DRENTORKOL-3810 file (N, C-alpha, C; in nm, 4 decimals):
REM DRENTORKOL-3810
@n.u->0.0851; n.v->-0.1174; n.w->0.0003; ca.u->0.0006; ca.v->-0.0003; ca.w->0.0001; c.u->0.0891; c.v->0.1228; c.w->-0.0004
@n.u->0.0489; n.v->0.2196; n.w->-0.0775; ca.u->0.1241; ca.v->0.3443; ca.w->-0.0908; c.u->0.0339; c.v->0.4597; c.w->-0.0521
@n.u->0.0769; n.v->0.5396; n.w->0.0431; ca.u->-0.0001; ca.v->0.6562; ca.w->0.0854; c.u->0.0710; c.v->0.7812; c.w->0.0366
@n.u->0.0001; n.v->0.8618; n.w->-0.0389; ca.u->0.0560; ca.v->0.9855; ca.w->-0.0914; c.u->-0.0362; c.v->1.1004; c.w->-0.0575
@n.u->0.0206; n.v->1.2118; n.w->-0.0201; ca.u->-0.0579; ca.v->1.3325; ca.w->-0.0023; c.u->-0.0595; c.v->1.4081; c.w->-0.1339
@n.u->-0.1745; n.v->1.4228; n.w->-0.1924; ca.u->-0.1846; ca.v->1.4907; ca.w->-0.3223; c.u->-0.2735; c.v->1.6140; c.w->-0.3077
@n.u->-0.2252; n.v->1.7252; n.w->-0.3561; ca.u->-0.3073; ca.v->1.8440; ca.w->-0.3689; c.u->-0.3140; c.v->1.8714; c.w->-0.5184
@n.u->-0.4211; n.v->1.8266; n.w->-0.5777; ca.u->-0.4293; ca.v->1.8304; ca.w->-0.7235; c.u->-0.5741; c.v->1.8276; c.w->-0.7646
@n.u->-0.5989; n.v->1.8384; n.w->-0.8936; ca.u->-0.7372; ca.v->1.8327; ca.w->-0.9421; c.u->-0.7676; c.v->1.6954; c.w->-0.9989
@n.u->-0.8939; n.v->1.6717; n.w->-1.0310; ca.u->-0.9368; ca.v->1.5417; ca.w->-1.0811; c.u->-0.8706; c.v->1.4977; c.w->-1.2088
@n.u->-0.8440; n.v->1.5914; n.w->-1.3015; ca.u->-0.7782; ca.v->1.5541; ca.w->-1.4270; c.u->-0.6366; c.v->1.5030; c.w->-1.4034
@n.u->-0.5665; n.v->1.5627; n.w->-1.3086; ca.u->-0.4311; ca.v->1.5179; ca.w->-1.2798; c.u->-0.4322; c.v->1.3792; c.w->-1.2149
@n.u->-0.5314; n.v->1.3531; n.w->-1.1301; ca.u->-0.5424; ca.v->1.2217; ca.w->-1.0671; c.u->-0.5742; c.v->1.1160; c.w->-1.1724
@n.u->-0.6641; n.v->1.1461; n.w->-1.2655; ca.u->-0.6957; ca.v->1.0527; ca.w->-1.3739; c.u->-0.5726; c.v->1.0209; c.w->-1.4587
@n.u->-0.4963; n.v->1.1251; n.w->-1.4901; ca.u->-0.3743; ca.v->1.1045; ca.w->-1.5712; c.u->-0.2749; c.v->1.0182; c.w->-1.4952
@n.u->-0.2570; n.v->1.0455; n.w->-1.3668; ca.u->-0.1658; ca.v->0.9667; ca.w->-1.2856; c.u->-0.2105; c.v->0.8205; c.w->-1.2778
@n.u->-0.3388; n.v->0.7992; n.w->-1.2524; ca.u->-0.3915; ca.v->0.6627; ca.w->-1.2445; c.u->-0.3718; c.v->0.5860; c.w->-1.3737
@n.u->-0.3994; n.v->0.6490; n.w->-1.4854; ca.u->-0.3822; ca.v->0.5845; ca.w->-1.6147; c.u->-0.2366; c.v->0.5506; c.w->-1.6423
@n.u->-0.1458; n.v->0.6418; n.w->-1.6086; ca.u->-0.0029; ca.v->0.6174; ca.w->-1.6322; c.u->0.0482; c.v->0.5016; c.w->-1.5460
@n.u->0.0012; n.v->0.4943; n.w->-1.4240; ca.u->0.0448; ca.v->0.3863; ca.w->-1.3358; c.u->-0.0024; c.v->0.2515; c.w->-1.3874
@n.u->-0.1283; n.v->0.2445; n.w->-1.4311; ca.u->-0.1812; ca.v->0.1178; ca.w->-1.4872; c.u->-0.1063; c.v->0.0799; c.w->-1.6145
@n.u->-0.0771; n.v->0.1773; n.w->-1.7012; ca.u->0.0006; ca.v->0.1492; ca.w->-1.8221; c.u->0.1380; c.v->0.0968; c.w->-1.7877
@n.u->0.1996; n.v->0.1530; n.w->-1.6858; ca.u->0.3318; ca.v->0.1085; ca.w->-1.6431; c.u->0.3245; c.v->-0.0341; c.w->-1.5879
@n.u->0.2190; n.v->-0.0639; n.w->-1.5145; ca.u->0.2028; ca.v->-0.1995; ca.w->-1.4619; c.u->0.1859; c.v->-0.2989; c.w->-1.5766
@n.u->0.1091; n.v->-0.2614; n.w->-1.6800; ca.u->0.0909; ca.v->-0.3493; ca.w->-1.7961; c.u->0.2233; c.v->-0.3697; c.w->-1.8684
@n.u->0.2984; n.v->-0.2627; n.w->-1.8845; ca.u->0.4280; ca.v->-0.2700; ca.w->-1.9550; c.u->0.5271; c.v->-0.3578; c.w->-1.8799
@n.u->0.5141; n.v->-0.3669; n.w->-1.7480; ca.u->0.6070; ca.v->-0.4477; ca.w->-1.6712; c.u->0.5616; c.v->-0.5935; c.w->-1.6610
@n.u->0.4468; n.v->-0.6250; n.w->-1.7230; ca.u->0.4059; ca.v->-0.7637; ca.w->-1.7306; c.u->0.2863; c.v->-0.8034; c.w->-1.6446
@n.u->0.2274; n.v->-0.7095; n.w->-1.5721; ca.u->0.1083; ca.v->-0.7426; ca.w->-1.4924; c.u->-0.0061; c.v->-0.7776; c.w->-1.5853
@n.u->-0.0677; n.v->-0.8931; n.w->-1.5625; ca.u->-0.1727; ca.v->-0.9408; ca.w->-1.6531; c.u->-0.3048; c.v->-0.8685; c.w->-1.6312
@n.u->-0.3399; n.v->-0.8391; n.w->-1.5097; ca.u->-0.4668; ca.v->-0.7704; ca.w->-1.4794; c.u->-0.4404; c.v->-0.6581; c.w->-1.3800
@n.u->-0.3748; n.v->-0.5514; n.w->-1.4246; ca.u->-0.3409; ca.v->-0.4450; ca.w->-1.3310; c.u->-0.4642; c.v->-0.3725; c.w->-1.2764
@n.u->-0.4574; n.v->-0.3341; n.w->-1.1524; ca.u->-0.5673; ca.v->-0.2612; ca.w->-1.0902; c.u->-0.5067; c.v->-0.1648; c.w->-0.9892
@n.u->-0.5512; n.v->-0.0411; n.w->-0.9950; ca.u->-0.5058; ca.v->0.0615; ca.w->-0.9016; c.u->-0.6292; c.v->0.1218; c.w->-0.8365
@n.u->-0.6261; n.v->0.1286; n.w->-0.7038; ca.u->-0.7351; ca.v->0.1923; ca.w->-0.6297; c.u->-0.6783; c.v->0.3122; c.w->-0.5550
@n.u->-0.7359; n.v->0.4291; n.w->-0.5789; ca.u->-0.6964; ca.v->0.5498; ca.w->-0.5090; c.u->-0.8117; c.v->0.5904; c.w->-0.4179
@n.u->-0.7854; n.v->0.5961; n.w->-0.2889; ca.u->-0.8862; ca.v->0.6386; ca.w->-0.1918; c.u->-0.8626; c.v->0.7861; c.w->-0.1618
@n.u->-0.9641; n.v->0.8670; n.w->-0.1909; ca.u->-0.9558; ca.v->1.0093; ca.w->-0.1685; c.u->-1.0144; c.v->1.0373; c.w->-0.0291
@n.u->-0.9343; n.v->1.1031; n.w->0.0544; ca.u->-0.9777; ca.v->1.1327; ca.w->0.1910; c.u->-0.9651; c.v->1.2830; c.w->0.2189
@n.u->-1.0337; n.v->1.3252; n.w->0.3240; ca.u->-1.0183; ca.v->1.4636; ca.w->0.3666; c.u->-0.9025; c.v->1.4744; c.w->0.4655
@n.u->-0.8835; n.v->1.5911; n.w->0.5216; ca.u->-0.7677; ca.v->1.6121; ca.w->0.6104; c.u->-0.7761; c.v->1.5359; c.w->0.7421
@n.u->-0.8928; n.v->1.4825; n.w->0.7768; ca.u->-0.9037; ca.v->1.4046; ca.w->0.8986; c.u->-0.9041; c.v->1.2543; c.w->0.8721
@n.u->-0.8876; n.v->1.2158; n.w->0.7445; ca.u->-0.8778; ca.v->1.0758; ca.w->0.7086; c.u->-1.0092; c.v->1.0102; c.w->0.6720
@n.u->-1.1168; n.v->1.0879; n.w->0.6698; ca.u->-1.2459; ca.v->1.0318; ca.w->0.6295; c.u->-1.2484; c.v->1.0085; c.w->0.4776
@n.u->-1.2970; n.v->0.8922; n.w->0.4374; ca.u->-1.2998; ca.v->0.8586; ca.w->0.2955; c.u->-1.4077; c.v->0.9395; c.w->0.2241
@n.u->-1.3677; n.v->1.0034; n.w->0.1141; ca.u->-1.4613; ca.v->1.0799; ca.w->0.0332; c.u->-1.5025; c.v->1.0048; c.w->-0.0925
@n.u->-1.4054; n.v->0.9353; n.w->-0.1515; ca.u->-1.4301; ca.v->0.8668; ca.w->-0.2788; c.u->-1.3222; c.v->0.7648; c.w->-0.3016
@n.u->-1.3545; n.v->0.6586; n.w->-0.3735; ca.u->-1.2586; ca.v->0.5589; ca.w->-0.4129; c.u->-1.2559; c.v->0.5527; c.w->-0.5639
@n.u->-1.1395; n.v->0.5684; n.w->-0.6238; ca.u->-1.1223; ca.v->0.5663; ca.w->-0.7682; c.u->-1.0489; c.v->0.4394; c.w->-0.8068
@n.u->-1.1024; n.v->0.3666; n.w->-0.9036; ca.u->-1.0419; ca.v->0.2405; ca.w->-0.9481; c.u->-1.0028; c.v->0.2529; c.w->-1.0935
@n.u->-0.8807; n.v->0.2137; n.w->-1.1245; ca.u->-0.8283; ca.v->0.2153; ca.w->-1.2602; c.u->-0.7872; c.v->0.0735; c.w->-1.2969
@n.u->-0.8218; n.v->0.0316; n.w->-1.4186; ca.u->-0.7855; ca.v->-0.1007; ca.w->-1.4699; c.u->-0.7247; c.v->-0.0891; c.w->-1.6055
END
């Protein structure tokens, strides 16, 4: 699990998610999946984004 603090907009998160999945595919992962959990400053979950 990787925890990153991101201050960014939705388009940048989509681009990052897509690039990570493409990188996983290029390295040989057969069914890559990335889940980004968006939280507020107190750690409450706001949204979960899944990329395949």
